[in-house]
N, CA, C and O atoms as a Tinker XYZ file with bonds, in Angstrom:
   212  protein
     1  N     34.461000  -48.042000  137.435000    73     2
     2  CA    34.456000  -46.754000  137.660000    64     1     3
     3  C     33.051000  -46.237000  137.713000    63     2     4     5
     4  O     32.185000  -46.540000  136.892000    81     3
     5  N     32.895000  -45.483000  138.672000    73     3     6
     6  CA    31.409000  -44.945000  138.881000    64     5     7
     7  C     31.087000  -43.956000  137.598000    63     6     8     9
     8  O     31.963000  -43.302000  137.032000    81     7
     9  N     29.884000  -43.950000  137.279000    73     7    10
    10  CA    29.439000  -43.208000  136.009000    64     9    11
    11  C     29.866000  -43.832000  134.710000    63    10    12    13
    12  O     29.792000  -43.205000  133.654000    81    11
    13  N     30.326000  -45.101000  134.785000    73    11    14
    14  CA    30.590000  -45.840000  133.633000    64    13    15
    15  C     29.518000  -46.695000  133.389000    63    14    16    17
    16  O     28.877000  -47.210000  134.305000    81    15
    17  N     29.232000  -46.920000  131.930000    73    15    18
    18  CA    28.255000  -47.636000  131.339000    64    17    19
    19  C     28.565000  -49.081000  131.486000    63    18    20    21
    20  O     29.700000  -49.509000  131.276000    81    19
    21  N     27.462000  -49.924000  131.883000    73    19    22
    22  CA    27.785000  -51.455000  131.898000    64    21    23
    23  C     26.698000  -52.097000  131.117000    63    22    24    25
    24  O     25.630000  -51.509000  130.946000    81    23
    25  N     26.919000  -53.233000  130.655000    73    23    26
    26  CA    25.855000  -53.932000  129.838000    64    25    27
    27  C     25.756000  -55.493000  130.429000    63    26    28    29
    28  O     26.663000  -56.316000  130.558000    81    27
    29  N     24.383000  -55.606000  130.730000    73    27    30
    30  CA    24.211000  -56.833000  131.127000    64    29    31
    31  C     23.906000  -57.945000  130.069000    63    30    32    33
    32  O     23.653000  -57.566000  128.925000    81    31
    33  N     23.908000  -59.297000  130.350000    73    31    34
    34  CA    23.965000  -60.364000  129.548000    64    33    35
    35  C     22.649000  -60.174000  128.604000    63    34    36    37
    36  O     22.763000  -60.529000  127.431000    81    35
    37  N     21.586000  -59.713000  128.982000    73    35    38
    38  CA    20.512000  -59.389000  128.119000    64    37    39
    39  C     20.533000  -58.142000  127.268000    63    38    40    41
    40  O     19.477000  -57.790000  126.743000    81    39
    41  N     21.577000  -57.479000  127.093000    73    39    42
    42  CA    21.815000  -56.396000  126.506000    64    41    43
    43  C     21.114000  -55.144000  126.934000    63    42    44    45
    44  O     20.629000  -54.270000  126.215000    81    43
    45  N     21.155000  -55.224000  128.331000    73    43    46
    46  CA    20.448000  -53.913000  129.001000    64    45    47
    47  C     21.442000  -53.171000  129.456000    63    46    48    49
    48  O     22.381000  -53.717000  130.036000    81    47
    49  N     21.400000  -51.700000  129.257000    73    47    50
    50  CA    22.431000  -50.869000  129.635000    64    49    51
    51  C     22.058000  -50.295000  130.972000    63    50    52    53
    52  O     20.892000  -50.115000  131.325000    81    51
    53  N     23.248000  -49.987000  131.780000    73    51    54
    54  CA    23.058000  -49.353000  132.976000    64    53    55
    55  C     24.138000  -48.383000  133.281000    63    54    56    57
    56  O     25.079000  -48.340000  132.489000    81    55
    57  N     24.140000  -47.650000  134.244000    73    55    58
    58  CA    25.140000  -46.717000  134.654000    64    57    59
    59  C     25.529000  -47.055000  136.095000    63    58    60    61
    60  O     24.723000  -47.016000  137.024000    81    59
    61  N     26.915000  -47.416000  136.229000    73    59    62
    62  CA    27.536000  -47.790000  137.649000    64    61    63
    63  C     27.495000  -46.497000  138.541000    63    62    64    65
    64  O     28.000000  -45.427000  138.203000    81    63
    65  N     26.880000  -46.708000  139.633000    73    63    66
    66  CA    26.810000  -45.658000  140.705000    64    65    67
    67  C     27.895000  -45.815000  141.764000    63    66    68    69
    68  O     28.941000  -45.170000  141.700000    81    67
    69  N     27.632000  -46.670000  142.727000    73    67    70
    70  CA    28.323000  -47.037000  143.805000    64    69    71
    71  C     29.190000  -48.329000  143.606000    63    70    72    73
    72  O     28.636000  -49.353000  143.209000    81    71
    73  N     30.505000  -48.311000  143.865000    73    71    74
    74  CA    31.303000  -49.484000  143.580000    64    73    75
    75  C     31.838000  -49.753000  144.919000    63    74    76    77
    76  O     32.436000  -48.919000  145.597000    81    75
    77  N     31.527000  -51.270000  145.351000    73    75    78
    78  CA    32.059000  -51.671000  146.584000    64    77    79
    79  C     32.765000  -53.024000  146.016000    63    78    80    81
    80  O     32.556000  -53.449000  144.880000    81    79
    81  N     33.684000  -53.682000  147.024000    73    79    82
    82  CA    34.424000  -54.851000  146.761000    64    81    83
    83  C     33.514000  -56.193000  146.277000    63    82    84    85
    84  O     33.927000  -57.129000  145.593000    81    83
    85  N     32.225000  -56.023000  146.803000    73    83    86
    86  CA    31.381000  -57.144000  146.454000    64    85    87
    87  C     30.119000  -56.858000  145.968000    63    86    88    89
    88  O     29.256000  -57.734000  145.907000    81    87
    89  N     29.929000  -55.747000  145.627000    73    87    90
    90  CA    28.601000  -55.043000  145.361000    64    89    91
    91  C     28.825000  -53.733000  144.395000    63    90    92    93
    92  O     29.720000  -52.896000  144.512000    81    91
    93  N     27.858000  -53.769000  143.483000    73    91    94
    94  CA    27.784000  -52.592000  142.520000    64    93    95
    95  C     26.375000  -52.016000  142.481000    63    94    96    97
    96  O     25.464000  -52.816000  142.269000    81    95
    97  N     26.063000  -50.663000  142.668000    73    95    98
    98  CA    24.843000  -50.193000  142.560000    64    97    99
    99  C     24.772000  -49.511000  141.066000    63    98   100   101
   100  O     25.644000  -48.784000  140.589000    81    99
   101  N     23.464000  -49.930000  140.392000    73    99   102
   102  CA    23.539000  -49.679000  138.860000    64   101   103
   103  C     22.230000  -48.960000  138.608000    63   102   104   105
   104  O     21.253000  -49.425000  139.196000    81   103
   105  N     22.055000  -47.957000  137.870000    73   103   106
   106  CA    20.796000  -47.390000  137.434000    64   105   107
   107  C     20.557000  -48.043000  136.152000    63   106   108   109
   108  O     21.380000  -47.897000  135.249000    81   107
   109  N     19.443000  -48.792000  135.977000    73   107   110
   110  CA    19.102000  -49.328000  134.621000    64   109   111
   111  C     18.423000  -48.437000  133.792000    63   110   112   113
   112  O     17.581000  -47.632000  134.191000    81   111
   113  N     18.905000  -48.626000  132.269000    73   111   114
   114  CA    18.227000  -47.705000  131.313000    64   113   115
   115  C     17.216000  -48.547000  130.598000    63   114   116   117
   116  O     16.906000  -48.263000  129.441000    81   115
   117  N     16.673000  -49.595000  131.239000    73   115   118
   118  CA    15.547000  -50.338000  130.439000    64   117   119
   119  C     14.793000  -50.874000  131.853000    63   118   120   121
   120  O     15.203000  -50.565000  132.972000    81   119
   121  N     13.643000  -51.716000  131.611000    73   119   122
   122  CA    12.843000  -52.288000  132.695000    64   121   123
   123  C     13.620000  -53.250000  133.559000    63   122   124   125
   124  O     13.377000  -53.326000  134.763000    81   123
   125  N     14.508000  -53.956000  133.005000    73   123   126
   126  CA    15.419000  -54.821000  133.713000    64   125   127
   127  C     14.783000  -56.049000  134.258000    63   126   128   129
   128  O     15.435000  -56.741000  135.040000    81   127
   129  N     13.595000  -56.384000  133.931000    73   127   130
   130  CA    12.922000  -57.605000  134.153000    64   129   131
   131  C     13.480000  -58.903000  134.019000    63   130   132   133
   132  O     13.100000  -59.866000  134.685000    81   131
   133  N     14.475000  -58.944000  133.072000    73   131   134
   134  CA    15.224000  -60.257000  132.886000    64   133   135
   135  C     16.264000  -60.366000  133.689000    63   134   136   137
   136  O     16.813000  -61.462000  133.796000    81   135
   137  N     16.753000  -59.182000  134.445000    73   135   138
   138  CA    17.967000  -59.385000  135.471000    64   137   139
   139  C     17.784000  -59.985000  136.699000    63   138   140   141
   140  O     17.030000  -59.443000  137.508000    81   139
   141  N     18.361000  -61.037000  136.978000    73   139   142
   142  CA    18.184000  -61.670000  138.269000    64   141   143
   143  C     19.553000  -61.678000  138.945000    63   142   144   145
   144  O     20.619000  -61.530000  138.347000    81   143
   145  N     19.401000  -61.874000  140.301000    73   143   146
   146  CA    20.681000  -61.954000  141.078000    64   145   147
   147  C     21.537000  -63.104000  140.506000    63   146   148   149
   148  O     21.083000  -64.141000  140.020000    81   147
   149  N     22.950000  -62.748000  140.642000    73   147   150
   150  CA    23.850000  -63.659000  139.972000    64   149   151
   151  C     24.281000  -63.470000  138.635000    63   150   152   153
   152  O     25.324000  -63.993000  138.242000    81   151
   153  N     23.505000  -62.706000  137.838000    73   151   154
   154  CA    23.614000  -62.469000  136.437000    64   153   155
   155  C     24.929000  -61.718000  136.205000    63   154   156   157
   156  O     25.277000  -60.965000  137.114000    81   155
   157  N     25.643000  -61.805000  135.218000    73   155   158
   158  CA    26.758000  -61.095000  134.910000    64   157   159
   159  C     26.625000  -59.859000  134.090000    63   158   160   161
   160  O     25.701000  -59.758000  133.283000    81   159
   161  N     27.500000  -58.920000  134.257000    73   159   162
   162  CA    27.393000  -57.625000  133.482000    64   161   163
   163  C     28.944000  -57.265000  133.224000    63   162   164   165
   164  O     29.851000  -57.701000  133.933000    81   163
   165  N     29.105000  -56.528000  132.264000    73   163   166
   166  CA    30.578000  -56.155000  131.813000    64   165   167
   167  C     30.584000  -54.795000  131.416000    63   166   168   169
   168  O     29.642000  -54.276000  130.817000    81   167
   169  N     31.738000  -54.146000  131.771000    73   167   170
   170  CA    31.964000  -52.546000  131.389000    64   169   171
   171  C     32.021000  -52.592000  129.911000    63   170   172   173
   172  O     32.570000  -53.497000  129.282000    81   171
   173  N     31.406000  -51.535000  129.372000    73   171   174
   174  CA    31.952000  -51.141000  127.962000    64   173   175
   175  C     32.844000  -50.115000  127.855000    63   174   176   177
   176  O     33.068000  -49.601000  126.759000    81   175
   177  N     33.408000  -49.735000  128.905000    73   175   178
   178  CA    34.738000  -48.769000  128.914000    64   177   179
   179  C     34.220000  -47.416000  128.374000    63   178   180   181
   180  O     35.023000  -46.688000  127.790000    81   179
   181  N     32.941000  -47.031000  128.528000    73   179   182
   182  CA    32.533000  -45.572000  128.242000    64   181   183
   183  C     32.032000  -44.856000  129.466000    63   182   184   185
   184  O     31.183000  -45.355000  130.203000    81   183
   185  N     32.509000  -43.817000  129.643000    73   183   186
   186  CA    32.011000  -42.908000  130.647000    64   185   187
   187  C     30.691000  -42.082000  130.304000    63   186   188   189
   188  O     30.609000  -41.447000  129.253000    81   187
   189  N     29.723000  -42.121000  131.188000    73   187   190
   190  CA    28.626000  -41.129000  130.890000    64   189   191
   191  C     28.488000  -39.827000  131.749000    63   190   192   193
   192  O     27.478000  -39.128000  131.825000    81   191
   193  N     29.862000  -39.599000  132.475000    73   191   194
   194  CA    30.069000  -38.254000  132.980000    64   193   195
   195  C     30.489000  -37.207000  132.286000    63   194   196   197
   196  O     31.472000  -37.332000  131.555000    81   195
   197  N     29.895000  -36.137000  132.383000    73   195   198
   198  CA    30.249000  -34.791000  131.734000    64   197   199
   199  C     31.576000  -34.462000  132.076000    63   198   200   201
   200  O     31.817000  -34.366000  133.280000    81   199
   201  N     32.547000  -34.257000  131.214000    73   199   202
   202  CA    33.922000  -33.804000  131.627000    64   201   203
   203  C     34.221000  -32.288000  130.960000    63   202   204   205
   204  O     35.364000  -31.835000  130.895000    81   203
   205  N     33.148000  -31.636000  130.519000    73   203   206
   206  CA    33.377000  -30.409000  130.040000    64   205   207
   207  C     33.622000  -29.422000  131.299000    63   206   208   209
   208  O     33.646000  -29.862000  132.448000    81   207
   209  N     33.777000  -28.238000  131.036000    73   207   210
   210  CA    33.734000  -27.138000  131.931000    64   209   211
   211  C     32.612000  -26.492000  132.457000    63   210   212
   212  O     32.752000  -25.543000  133.228000    81   211
């Protein structure tokens, strides 16, 4: 889901922005120097989008 928090293997947190069938755009909340192409990330099932009025 767009706006969902994701965690990479190196415990780096990011926010999923655009979701495509074979590509996901993520804003990293850390420097991300350890993240390389082909590394896995997982959803932590938490949304960072504001749902208030």
